[in-house]
C-alpha positions as CSV (number, residue, x, y, z in Angstrom):
1,M,17.0,-12.8,10.4
2,P,17.5,-13.4,6.7
3,S,19.0,-10.6,4.5
4,L,16.5,-8.6,2.5
5,D,17.8,-10.1,-0.8
6,K,17.2,-13.6,0.5
7,L,13.8,-12.7,1.9
8,I,12.7,-11.1,-1.4
9,L,13.7,-14.3,-3.3
10,E,11.7,-16.4,-0.8
11,V,8.6,-14.1,-1.2
12,R,8.9,-14.0,-5.0
13,S,9.0,-17.8,-5.1
14,C,6.1,-18.2,-2.6
15,T,3.3,-20.6,-3.6
16,I,1.6,-20.9,-0.2
17,C,-1.9,-19.9,-1.4
18,K,-1.6,-21.2,-5.0
19,D,-4.7,-23.4,-4.6
20,H,-6.8,-20.4,-3.7
21,L,-5.7,-18.0,-6.5
22,P,-7.5,-17.7,-9.9
23,L,-4.1,-17.2,-11.7
24,N,-0.6,-18.5,-11.0
25,P,1.1,-16.9,-8.0
26,R,3.1,-13.8,-8.9
27,P,4.1,-12.0,-5.7
28,I,4.4,-8.3,-6.4
29,L,6.3,-5.9,-4.1
30,Q,8.9,-3.2,-4.0
31,I,11.4,-2.9,-1.2
32,A,14.8,-1.7,-0.1
33,T,16.1,-1.2,3.4
34,S,16.7,2.5,2.8
35,A,13.0,3.2,1.9
36,K,11.6,6.2,3.8
37,I,7.9,5.9,2.6
38,L,6.0,2.6,3.0
39,I,2.8,2.1,0.9
40,A,0.7,-0.6,2.5
41,G,-1.9,-1.4,-0.1
42,Q,-4.4,-4.2,-0.4
43,A,-3.4,-6.7,-3.2
44,P,-2.5,-6.3,-6.9
45,G,-5.3,-6.2,-9.4
46,K,-5.4,-8.2,-12.6
47,K,-3.6,-5.6,-14.7
48,V,-0.8,-5.3,-12.1
49,H,-0.6,-9.1,-12.0
50,L,0.0,-9.2,-15.7
51,S,2.6,-6.4,-15.8
52,G,4.3,-7.4,-12.6
53,V,4.7,-3.7,-11.7
54,P,2.9,-2.4,-8.5
55,F,0.2,0.2,-9.0
56,D,0.7,0.0,-12.8
57,D,-3.0,1.0,-13.3
58,Q,-5.4,3.9,-12.9
59,S,-5.2,3.5,-9.1
60,G,-1.5,4.0,-9.3
61,E,-1.8,7.2,-11.4
62,R,-4.2,8.6,-8.8
63,L,-2.0,7.5,-5.9
64,R,1.1,9.1,-7.4
65,N,-0.9,12.3,-7.8
66,W,-2.2,12.1,-4.2
67,L,1.4,11.8,-3.0
68,G,2.9,14.3,-5.3
69,L,5.4,11.8,-6.7
70,T,6.7,11.3,-10.2
71,K,6.7,7.8,-11.6
72,E,10.5,7.8,-11.3
73,Q,10.3,8.7,-7.5
74,F,7.4,6.3,-6.9
75,Y,9.4,3.4,-8.4
76,D,12.6,4.2,-6.6
77,A,12.7,1.4,-4.0
78,G,15.3,3.4,-2.0
79,L,12.5,6.0,-1.4
80,V,9.3,4.0,-1.6
81,A,8.6,0.5,-0.4
82,I,5.3,-1.0,-1.7
83,L,4.1,-3.9,0.5
84,P,0.5,-4.9,-0.2
85,M,-1.4,-6.9,2.4
86,G,-1.5,-9.7,-0.2
87,F,1.2,-10.0,-2.8
88,C,-0.8,-11.9,-5.4
89,Y,-3.9,-11.1,-7.4
90,P,-6.7,-12.6,-5.3
91,G,-9.4,-12.8,-8.0
92,S,-12.6,-10.8,-8.2
93,S,-15.8,-10.4,-6.2
94,K,-19.1,-8.8,-6.8
95,S,-17.9,-5.3,-5.9
96,G,-14.3,-5.5,-7.3
97,D,-11.3,-7.5,-6.4
98,A,-11.5,-10.2,-3.7
99,P,-9.9,-9.5,-0.3
100,P,-6.2,-10.1,-0.1
101,R,-5.2,-13.7,0.9
102,P,-4.3,-13.8,4.6
103,E,-1.3,-16.1,4.1
104,C,1.0,-13.2,3.1
105,V,0.5,-11.4,6.4
106,K,1.1,-14.5,8.5
107,E,4.2,-15.6,6.6
108,W,5.9,-12.4,5.4
109,R,4.7,-9.1,6.7
110,E,6.5,-8.8,10.0
111,K,9.7,-10.2,8.5
112,L,9.7,-7.6,5.8
113,L,8.7,-4.7,8.0
114,M,11.6,-5.4,10.3
115,L,13.9,-4.7,7.4
116,L,12.5,-1.2,6.9
117,P,14.2,0.8,9.7
118,H,14.2,4.2,7.9
119,V,10.4,4.5,7.2
120,E,9.2,8.0,8.1
121,L,5.7,7.8,6.6
122,T,3.4,4.8,6.2
123,V,0.6,5.3,3.7
124,L,-2.3,2.9,4.6
125,I,-4.5,2.3,1.6
126,G,-7.9,0.8,2.3
127,T,-9.5,-1.1,5.1
128,Y,-7.2,-4.2,5.1
129,A,-4.0,-2.1,5.6
130,I,-5.8,0.1,8.1
131,D,-7.1,-2.9,10.1
132,Y,-3.6,-4.4,10.3
133,H,-1.5,-1.3,10.9
134,L,-3.9,0.7,13.1
135,A,-5.8,-2.2,14.8
136,E,-7.6,-0.8,17.8
137,K,-6.5,2.8,17.0
138,Q,-8.8,3.0,14.0
139,K,-12.3,4.5,14.2
140,D,-15.6,2.8,13.5
141,N,-15.2,2.9,9.7
142,L,-12.8,4.0,6.9
143,T,-14.3,7.5,6.5
144,K,-14.0,8.2,10.3
145,T,-10.5,6.8,10.4
146,V,-9.4,8.9,7.4
147,N,-11.1,12.0,8.8
148,A,-9.1,11.4,12.0
149,W,-5.8,11.5,10.1
150,R,-4.2,14.1,12.4
151,E,-4.2,11.5,15.2
152,Y,-1.8,9.3,13.3
153,W,0.2,12.1,11.7
154,P,3.1,12.6,10.8
155,S,4.2,8.9,10.8
156,T,1.0,7.3,9.3
157,I,-1.7,8.4,6.9
158,P,-4.8,6.3,6.4
159,M,-6.4,6.8,2.9
160,P,-9.2,5.3,0.9
161,H,-8.2,3.2,-2.0
162,P,-7.4,5.4,-5.0
163,S,-9.4,3.1,-7.3
164,P,-11.9,4.8,-9.7
165,R,-14.5,2.8,-7.9
166,N,-14.1,5.2,-5.0
167,N,-15.1,8.3,-7.0
168,I,-18.4,8.4,-5.2
169,W,-16.6,8.4,-1.8
170,L,-14.3,11.2,-2.9
171,S,-17.3,13.3,-4.1
172,K,-19.0,12.8,-0.8
173,N,-15.9,13.6,1.2
174,P,-14.4,16.7,-0.4
175,W,-12.4,17.4,2.8
176,F,-10.0,14.6,1.8
177,E,-8.7,16.3,-1.3
178,K,-9.0,19.8,0.3
179,D,-7.4,19.2,3.7
180,V,-5.6,15.9,3.7
181,L,-3.8,15.7,0.4
182,P,-2.0,19.1,0.6
183,A,-0.5,18.0,4.0
184,V,0.4,14.6,2.6
185,K,2.1,16.2,-0.4
186,R,4.1,18.5,1.8
187,R,5.2,15.6,4.0
188,V,6.2,13.4,1.1
189,R,8.1,16.3,-0.5
190,S,10.1,17.0,2.6
191,I,11.0,13.2,2.9
192,S,11.9,12.9,-0.8
193,L,14.1,16.0,-0.8
194,N,16.2,14.4,1.9
195,N,16.5,11.1,0.1
């Protein structure tokens, strides 16, 4: 198994799906073997692609708030690993960004996950991460899966994407902010205090 540093260099120089991307490949991730929280997102948006910083957008602001983490804590790779299902901006579709390219999962995901032995909480953001990490354990749809969060607790928490596009979902499902987020913040706080 390659070292983490070697693997990160390989991932950052990856061009496997370059012919399918609207912009040049720019794999974006954050990882250290000591990370205790894993954020499994979807894929970087265009703004994140341009900055090169994961969750450097409105979704990131909301996600940090949901987790109760400061920017400094969130970008501490020793505490938080950020591994989206696709590492490069996949382009846009009618309803937002296109799905993550599948090549990242096939080539890199398991290799990277094997180098994260200290993860105590995996935060699954959106359907692509939920599909991969929960597989047959998930419910019929995202809402039912998120509502069944206690079944995956305390090692895993499924969440909707924190994008402003999901404001309607949040308003229709007030239990998420009322019941789920306080528990998530307590769990994250207990993990970060021991970091």
